[in-house]
Backbone as CSV, one residue per row, in Angstrom:
resi,resn,N_x,N_y,N_z,CA_x,CA_y,CA_z,C_x,C_y,C_z
1,MET,12.452,-2.792,20.392,12.705,-3.959,19.529,12.354,-3.439,17.918
2,PHE,13.344,-3.614,17.246,13.214,-2.939,15.664,12.920,-3.918,15.114
3,ASN,11.818,-3.952,14.131,11.467,-4.923,13.172,11.965,-4.684,11.780
4,LYS,12.873,-5.332,11.417,13.457,-4.945,9.813,12.517,-5.259,8.769
5,THR,11.725,-6.097,9.056,10.722,-6.667,7.653,9.830,-5.523,7.657
6,VAL,9.165,-5.125,8.682,8.181,-4.195,8.709,8.771,-2.946,8.330
7,PHE,9.794,-2.507,8.592,10.650,-1.131,8.382,10.801,-1.338,6.548
8,VAL,11.329,-2.226,6.260,11.553,-2.562,4.683,10.178,-2.353,4.105
9,ALA,8.841,-2.959,4.966,7.646,-2.768,4.208,6.952,-1.204,4.048
10,GLY,7.612,-0.536,5.228,7.393,0.938,4.794,8.359,1.776,3.962
11,VAL,9.511,1.123,3.713,10.304,1.699,2.700,9.783,1.399,1.410
12,LEU,9.106,0.149,1.522,8.612,-0.125,-0.323,7.379,0.709,-0.383
13,SER,6.837,0.885,0.715,5.508,1.885,0.586,5.734,3.117,0.222
14,GLY,6.946,3.785,0.646,7.401,5.095,-0.055,7.777,5.022,-1.059
15,PHE,8.442,3.690,-1.674,8.801,3.494,-3.048,7.499,3.473,-3.916
16,THR,6.412,3.102,-3.485,5.150,2.915,-4.246,4.460,4.019,-4.378
17,LEU,4.611,4.908,-3.358,3.965,6.506,-3.344,4.802,7.270,-4.374
18,LEU,6.084,7.161,-4.254,6.998,7.795,-5.587,6.600,7.208,-6.838
19,ILE,6.525,6.024,-7.058,5.840,5.461,-8.394,4.528,6.117,-8.958
20,HIS,3.752,6.053,-7.701,2.468,6.521,-7.987,2.509,8.090,-8.421
21,LEU,3.071,8.982,-7.683,3.321,10.158,-8.070,3.934,10.603,-9.447
22,PHE,5.204,9.857,-9.550,5.920,10.293,-10.692,5.936,9.511,-11.834
23,ALA,5.343,8.372,-11.944,5.314,7.454,-13.032,3.684,7.507,-13.191
24,GLY,2.865,7.244,-12.088,1.280,7.281,-12.344,0.730,8.505,-12.739
25,GLY,1.235,9.580,-12.250,0.677,10.860,-12.334,0.958,11.400,-14.039
26,PRO,1.924,11.220,-14.548,1.870,11.623,-15.948,1.312,10.342,-16.991
27,GLU,0.915,9.392,-16.261,0.537,8.410,-17.161,-1.022,8.414,-17.082
28,ILE,-1.492,8.394,-15.978,-2.832,8.087,-15.451,-3.664,9.785,-15.162
29,HIS,-2.961,10.533,-14.288,-3.753,11.720,-13.662,-3.713,12.985,-14.778
30,ASP,-2.599,12.913,-15.264,-2.374,14.160,-16.052,-3.104,14.063,-17.521
31,PRO,-3.169,12.572,-18.064,-4.096,12.574,-19.213,-5.510,12.667,-18.858
32,VAL,-6.214,12.507,-17.588,-7.494,12.378,-17.406,-7.842,13.937,-16.898
33,LEU,-7.108,14.774,-16.769,-7.050,16.283,-16.485,-7.092,17.129,-17.854
34,GLN,-6.473,16.563,-18.657,-6.470,16.894,-20.252,-7.461,16.443,-21.133
35,SER,-8.664,15.651,-20.534,-9.588,15.083,-21.292,-10.729,15.703,-21.521
36,ALA,-11.910,15.439,-22.291,-12.895,16.288,-22.270,-14.150,16.152,-21.224
37,LEU,-13.625,15.340,-19.844,-14.622,15.081,-18.936,-15.014,16.517,-18.514
38,SER,-15.987,16.486,-17.679,-16.391,17.830,-16.886,-15.690,18.029,-15.943
39,SER,-15.619,19.520,-15.700,-14.593,19.928,-14.458,-15.038,19.193,-13.360
40,GLU,-16.165,18.980,-12.729,-16.626,18.359,-11.605,-15.842,16.855,-11.554
41,LEU,-16.046,16.080,-12.724,-15.604,14.595,-12.732,-14.149,14.979,-12.652
42,LYS,-13.252,15.884,-13.160,-11.719,15.892,-13.079,-11.337,16.333,-11.657
43,ALA,-12.043,17.264,-10.773,-12.112,17.469,-9.558,-12.225,16.223,-8.562
44,VAL,-13.310,15.299,-8.806,-13.393,14.359,-8.181,-12.216,13.068,-8.177
45,ILE,-12.018,13.223,-9.680,-10.628,12.330,-9.846,-9.670,12.706,-9.062
46,SER,-9.243,14.219,-9.219,-7.744,14.692,-8.569,-7.996,14.501,-7.140
47,VAL,-9.299,14.548,-6.416,-9.468,14.291,-4.972,-9.261,12.794,-4.754
48,ILE,-9.497,11.777,-5.440,-9.475,10.469,-5.304,-7.729,10.250,-5.630
49,TRP,-7.366,10.889,-6.830,-5.901,10.558,-6.980,-4.970,10.782,-5.614
50,HIS,-5.270,12.212,-5.050,-4.487,12.416,-4.182,-4.869,11.859,-2.641
51,ALA,-5.973,11.557,-2.701,-6.389,10.833,-1.267,-5.360,9.640,-1.375
52,ILE,-5.221,8.735,-2.535,-4.415,7.523,-2.327,-2.944,8.047,-2.220
53,SER,-2.625,9.419,-2.635,-1.085,9.664,-2.235,-1.109,9.553,-0.912
54,PHE,-2.093,10.153,-0.328,-2.038,10.550,1.481,-2.200,9.240,1.965
55,VAL,-2.957,8.220,1.714,-2.938,6.985,2.424,-1.479,6.178,2.075
56,LEU,-1.082,6.391,1.014,0.401,5.698,0.600,1.117,6.321,1.762
57,LEU,1.160,7.718,1.758,2.169,8.461,2.454,1.821,7.972,4.416
58,ILE,0.444,7.947,4.414,0.347,7.599,5.891,0.672,6.218,6.428
59,ASN,0.506,5.275,5.672,0.753,3.918,5.694,2.302,3.559,5.671
60,MET,3.105,4.466,5.101,4.234,4.403,4.891,5.049,4.804,6.406
61,ILE,4.341,6.022,6.990,4.708,6.288,8.290,4.200,5.530,9.538
62,ALA,2.966,4.983,9.154,2.636,3.891,10.160,3.341,2.891,10.306
63,LEU,3.794,2.192,9.282,4.338,0.991,9.030,6.069,1.232,9.780
64,PHE,6.701,2.663,9.569,7.792,3.110,10.229,7.603,2.893,11.800
65,SER,6.534,3.419,12.163,6.109,3.658,13.553,5.794,2.075,14.261
66,ALA,5.300,1.249,13.483,5.043,-0.244,13.947,6.336,-0.945,13.767
67,ALA,7.287,-0.479,13.167,8.520,-1.047,12.953,9.484,-1.010,14.291
68,THR,8.998,0.138,15.041,9.741,0.724,16.201,9.144,0.467,17.559
69,SER,7.651,0.209,17.435,6.831,0.039,18.555,6.103,-1.157,18.743
70,PRO,6.666,-2.151,19.463,5.942,-3.590,19.511,4.543,-3.367,20.092
71,THR,4.075,-2.165,20.469,2.487,-2.283,21.293,1.762,-1.873,20.220
72,LEU,2.406,-1.155,18.930,1.685,-0.606,17.902,1.673,-1.614,16.759
73,MET,2.515,-2.447,17.031,2.546,-3.322,15.640,1.211,-4.201,15.101
74,LYS,0.928,-4.701,16.068,-0.308,-5.577,15.590,-1.190,-4.733,14.787
75,PRO,-1.709,-3.761,15.706,-3.106,-3.053,14.885,-2.770,-2.544,13.487
76,ILE,-1.468,-1.753,13.693,-0.932,-0.922,12.479,-0.514,-2.028,11.507
77,VAL,-0.217,-3.183,11.599,0.097,-4.075,10.463,-1.372,-4.912,9.949
78,ILE,-2.177,-4.732,10.851,-3.617,-5.576,10.393,-4.224,-4.153,9.419
79,ILE,-4.192,-3.131,10.243,-5.112,-1.993,9.307,-4.349,-1.665,7.957
80,VAL,-3.100,-1.953,8.060,-2.501,-1.301,6.730,-2.396,-2.551,5.696
81,SER,-2.341,-3.614,6.104,-2.157,-4.801,5.409,-3.732,-5.167,4.771
82,SER,-4.319,-4.727,5.492,-5.892,-5.000,4.953,-6.207,-4.081,4.138
83,GLN,-5.754,-2.715,4.086,-5.852,-1.936,3.045,-5.295,-2.070,1.832
84,TYR,-3.901,-2.878,2.000,-3.143,-3.048,0.889,-3.959,-4.357,0.014
85,VAL,-4.306,-5.377,0.666,-4.983,-6.382,0.143,-6.020,-6.059,-0.458
86,ALA,-7.177,-4.886,0.017,-8.199,-4.637,-0.503,-7.516,-3.919,-1.888
87,PHE,-6.791,-3.024,-1.856,-6.289,-2.610,-3.088,-5.937,-3.434,-4.053
88,ALA,-5.251,-4.407,-3.937,-4.843,-5.745,-4.482,-5.967,-6.279,-5.175
89,ALA,-7.038,-6.560,-4.439,-8.434,-7.221,-4.847,-9.075,-6.142,-5.890
90,LEU,-9.000,-4.945,-5.728,-9.716,-4.164,-6.740,-9.004,-3.985,-7.944
91,PHE,-7.739,-3.879,-7.918,-6.749,-4.198,-9.229,-6.855,-5.335,-9.848
92,ILE,-7.062,-6.442,-8.959,-7.458,-7.804,-9.708,-8.950,-8.165,-10.118
93,PHE,-9.578,-7.447,-9.558,-11.072,-7.723,-10.176,-11.401,-6.864,-11.534
94,TYR,-10.833,-5.306,-11.290,-11.125,-4.709,-12.455,-10.207,-4.946,-13.783
95,GLY,-8.999,-5.373,-13.364,-8.168,-6.204,-14.507,-8.606,-7.094,-15.306
96,ILE,-9.463,-8.263,-14.613,-9.768,-9.213,-15.057,-11.418,-9.032,-15.641
97,THR,-12.203,-8.134,-14.957,-13.394,-8.131,-15.463,-13.501,-6.763,-16.620
98,HIS,-12.654,-6.001,-16.491,-12.874,-4.898,-17.515,-11.879,-4.928,-18.366
99,LEU,-10.673,-5.641,-18.010,-9.375,-5.591,-19.032,-9.135,-7.067,-19.568
100,GLY,-9.774,-7.935,-19.202,-9.875,-9.231,-19.478,-8.114,-9.821,-18.882
101,SER,-7.538,-9.206,-18.283,-6.017,-9.689,-17.882,-5.587,-8.739,-16.552
102,LEU,-4.899,-9.422,-16.040,-4.058,-8.504,-14.872,-2.673,-7.667,-15.507
103,ALA,-2.497,-8.140,-16.791,-1.050,-7.300,-17.429,-1.121,-5.911,-17.228
104,PRO,-2.324,-5.114,-17.865,-2.363,-3.726,-17.699,-2.301,-2.882,-16.676
105,MET,-2.623,-3.838,-15.181,-2.607,-3.057,-14.267,-1.794,-3.885,-13.052
106,PRO,-0.676,-3.997,-13.181,0.326,-5.088,-12.150,0.383,-4.324,-10.862
107,GLN,-0.247,-3.286,-10.329,-0.159,-2.864,-9.453,-0.523,-3.829,-7.900
108,TRP,-1.403,-4.528,-8.412,-1.704,-5.817,-7.404,-0.680,-6.504,-6.683
109,ILE,0.475,-6.644,-7.465,1.761,-7.408,-7.053,2.286,-6.664,-5.966
110,ILE,2.459,-5.445,-6.307,3.183,-4.535,-4.782,2.612,-4.379,-3.584
111,PHE,1.138,-4.369,-3.964,0.219,-4.452,-2.581,0.213,-5.707,-1.909
112,ILE,0.370,-6.806,-2.699,0.143,-8.148,-2.118,1.520,-8.364,-1.318
113,VAL,2.506,-7.719,-2.024,4.057,-8.044,-1.288,3.974,-7.026,0.105
114,LEU,3.624,-5.920,-0.132,3.684,-4.824,0.906,2.831,-5.666,2.183
115,ALA,1.747,-5.945,1.830,0.788,-6.556,2.959,1.359,-8.027,3.439
116,ALA,2.034,-8.842,2.596,2.832,-9.887,2.807,3.936,-9.646,3.927
117,MET,4.517,-8.820,3.517,6.021,-8.319,4.266,5.838,-7.649,5.616
118,ALA,4.447,-7.057,5.601,4.335,-6.315,7.052,3.553,-7.532,7.939
119,LEU,2.758,-8.171,7.436,2.395,-9.492,8.204,3.607,-10.402,8.629
120,LEU,4.184,-10.867,7.778,5.482,-11.592,7.761,6.171,-10.832,9.178
121,GLY,6.478,-9.531,9.198,7.435,-9.265,10.045,6.799,-9.323,11.383
122,TYR,5.161,-8.988,11.349,4.683,-9.047,12.612,4.646,-10.442,13.283
123,GLU,4.603,-11.701,12.491,4.458,-12.813,12.537,5.878,-13.289,13.237
124,LEU,6.941,-12.975,12.714,8.234,-12.885,12.943,8.687,-12.678,14.453
125,GLN,8.037,-11.330,14.617,8.304,-10.848,15.754,7.685,-11.674,17.144
126,LYS,6.285,-12.071,16.642,5.444,-12.672,17.683,5.950,-14.071,17.862
127,ARG,6.632,-14.709,16.983,7.300,-15.896,17.107,8.693,-16.013,17.895
128,GLN,9.347,-14.708,17.945,10.620,-14.356,18.530,10.039,-14.177,20.258
129,LYS,9.048,-13.406,20.439,8.654,-13.013,21.806,8.307,-14.477,22.418
130,GLU,7.363,-15.130,21.678,6.989,-16.272,22.042,8.192,-17.474,22.622
131,SER,9.302,-17.397,21.276,10.473,-18.322,21.869,11.076,-17.820,23.337
132,ALA,11.123,-16.373,23.319,12.293,-15.806,24.467,11.264,-16.062,25.609
133,HIS,10.059,-16.174,25.855,9.190,-16.500,26.984,9.205,-17.939,27.442
134,SER,9.209,-18.874,26.429,9.423,-19.939,26.672,10.933,-20.626,27.227
135,SER,12.008,-19.875,26.810,13.022,-20.163,27.140,13.582,-20.056,28.740
């Protein structure tokens, strides 16, 4: 059974990866590398930057797998959605506590949308399966 909603969440996760790499890189990562920070700190920031890139890539692939595998759907959706909710919470927390506003870091919105779409896709499939069994 193919789950279109979870598949779309995977596509959006891929778009999020592209935005991270091609918009966020020049806006955030590159200026940090050109700053006066120590080489060690720049290396750690680069590791974190690229780790997030890999998390987005792996989550995209995981969501595509979940969209095509009913047996993998629940654990993948729970894990990926949990990560995305955690990312959203971090953006919200630091936006409010350090910047006084959510506006400078709106990334929390896409992470909430991604988690909600994946969970919605799982819930719709679960309900469809339940109604098929009760018929």
